[in-house]
N, C-alpha and C positions, 0 to 999 in steps of 0.2 A: 547435086545441090541439096542441102538440108532444108526440108520443107518448113522447119520451125526456126530458120535462121532469121537474122535481122531483116525487117521489112517484109516478111512473108505474110500472106493473107491471114494465117492463123494468129500471128503475133499482132497484126493490126486489129483484128477482131477482139483479142484479149485486151489490148490497150484501150480500145473504144469502150469496152464493157467496164473497165476500171474507171475510166473518166466519168461515165454515167453514174457509177456507184458513188464516186466522190461528190458529184453534183447532188445526188439524192441525199447523201449524208449532210452536206453543208446546208442545203435548203431545209432539211429536217431539223437541224440544230437551231436555225432561226425560228422555226415554228415551235419547237420545244421551249425555247427561251420565252416566246410570246405567251404560251400556255402557262409556263411556270410563273411568270410575273403575274398573270391573272390570278392564279391560285394563291400566291403569296399575298397579293393585294386584298383578296377576299378574306384571307386569314387575319389580316390586320383589323378587320371588323370586330374581332373578338374584343379588342381593346376599346374601340369606339368608332362610330361612323365618321367622326372628324378625322381620325388618324388614317382611316382607309381612303377618305376623300383626298387627303394630301398626297398619298401615294398615287392615287388615280390621276390627279392633276399632273404629277411629274411624268408618268408613263404615257398619258395622252399626248403631252407635249413632245415626247420622243416619237411615238408611232405615227402621229399626225403631221410630223415635219416631212419635208420632201424626201430626205434620205431614208427616214423611217418608213414612209409609205412605199417607196420603191423597194426597199429591202423586204418588208413584210409581204406585200402582195406579189412581188417578183418571186420570192421564195415559195409562196403558196401556189402560184401558177406553175412554176417549174416542178415542184414536188407532185402536183396533181397530174401534170403531163407525163412525168416518169411513171406514176402509178398506172395511168391508162396504158402506157406502153407495156408495162409488166402484165397487166390483165390480158391485153391482146396477145402477147407473145407466149404466155404460159401454155404448155402442152398438156398438162394434167393438173388436177386439183386435189390430189391425195396429199394433203399437207398435215404436218404434226399439229397438235393442239395449240402450241405457242404461236405458230405462224397464222393459224386461223384467228387467234386472239389479236395479233398484231394487225392483220388485215382488217378485221372488223373495227378495231379502234382507229386505225388510220382513215378508213372511209367515213367514220363518224365525225372526224375533226372538221372537215369543210362545212358540215351542218352548223357547227358553232360559228365558224368564220363568216358564213353567209348571214346568220342571224345577227351577229355582232356588227358586220359591215353595214347592214341595212338599218339596224336600230341606232347606230351612232354615226358612222361616216356618211351614209346617204342622207340620213335625217339632218345632219349638221350642214352638209354641203349644199343641199337643195331646198331644205325647208326651215332653216334657221334654228334648229334644235341644238341647245348647248348641253352636251352630256355630262351628268354627274351621277353619283351613286343614288342620290335620293330620287332623281327623275327616272333613271334607268330601272331601278328596283320597283318603283311605283308602277311603271309601265308593265313590268313582269307580273306584279301582283294583280293588276287589273285584268290582264289577259290570261292569268292562271298558268303562265309558262315558267314560273320560277324554278320548278322542279326540273324542267327540261334543260334550263340553263346549267344547273349543277350536273345533270346527267351527261351533258355533252362535253363538259370540261374534263371529266375523269378519263374517258377513252383517249382523248388527245394526249393527255399526260402519260397514260400507260403505253400508247403506241410509241411516243418519243423515247421513253425509258427503255423499252424493249429494243428499239432500233439502235440506240446508243450502246446498249449492252452487247449487241452483236459485234460492234466494232471495238469495244473497249475491254472485252473479257479476256483478250490475249495478255493483258497486263496482270502480273501476279499480285501487285498491290491491290488492285480493284477486286480481283477474285477473293482475296482475303477479307475484303470489306463487303462481301456480298450480302451478309445479313443486315448490316447497317444500311446499305443501299435499298434493300427490300423494305426495311422499316420506313425509310423516307418515302418510298413509292406508295406505301399505304397511308402514312401519317399526313402528308401534305394535303391530299384531297379531303381527308377527314377534317383537318383544321380549317381548310377553305370553306367546306360546307357549314361548319359551325359558325364561322365569321359571317357568312352570307345570311344564315338564319337569324343571327343576332341583329344584323342590320335590317333585315326584313321586318323583324318584330318592332324595332324602333320606328321604322318608317310607317308601318301599317297602323300604328297607334295615333299617328298625327298627320299623315299625308292628306292633301285636299283633292287628289285626283291627278289625272294626266296633265302634262305640260300642254299649253294651248297649241303649240306647233304640232304635237303628236295627235291631239284631238282633231285638228283641222285636216291633217294629211294622213290619217291612219289608213284609209283605204288605199292611198297611193303607196304607202310603205308596205302594206300587205301584198300589193300587186308586185312590187319589186322582189319581195321575199319569195313569193310563189314562182315568179319567173326564173329566178336564180336557182332555186331548189329543183325545179323541173328540168332546167338545162343541165344541172349537175348529174341528176339521176339518169337522164337520157344519154349523156356522154359515157357513163359507166356501162349502161346496158348496151350501147353501141360497140364499145371496146370489147366487151365479153362476147357479144354475138359475132362480131367480125372475127375474133380469135377462134371461136368454135367452128365457124365456116371454113376458115383457113385450115384448121386441123383435119376437117373432113375431106377437103379437096386435096391437100398435100399430105399423104400418108407418111408416117415415119419410115425412113430408110430409102425412100424414092429419090430419084435425082431431082425432081421438082421440089421435093420437101427440103433437100439440102440447099438448093438455090434460094428458096424462100426464106429459110432460116438465116442464111448469110445476109440477105437483104434486111431482115428484121433486126439483125445485130448492128446494122450501120447507123 
């Protein structure tokens, strides 16, 4: 009997791996769209704060709806779970520079999502905070984290673009448009930063301080942020440590290693 025939263990493992790759791609596309919308919306601030606020109102309505919430946070949870699986199952870390860049950018994205979720969704759901650009940027200015907000958007954008390129570079049309896509990769974060700075200048000249809801519950929001960030970093450390322990226990080429790898692929 052919060991690679229909229904063989090798074929089932390959099909399972392909299914996981598709889930990673689809969830990554959702997150890439989310980050792209953020960048475009910030870029609208070059025109005016009012234009950017209109865009924000539209997209907040989308992401804060029940379908949008399930889609966004479901995609984030699934993508992170698959990333933990990858960290755990990797047998070596001799990666090319582009893979290190993609890994670093991908692990930076949840830092943005955590800050955003606490500063908008948690604040709105539990403490009556109504998010808009003026209030959110005023909060960033008071806390001195406006630079961090910009620094976290760019890695998520880069990670998503690199991940999409891995899947789309097989198409000749996109390969011919490589330079144009590279220009977009660089230009959109630059325009986003320019729009954000323009809005921050407009708000800094006239804002009267934090929203009362944020002042009253600032300690609670900081606690939420600290708790989620700590949990995120601990999960990454646990996946890496567990993977290294597995690699030491199950040496390459051993029968136990082969069995363990088959279980890891399931």
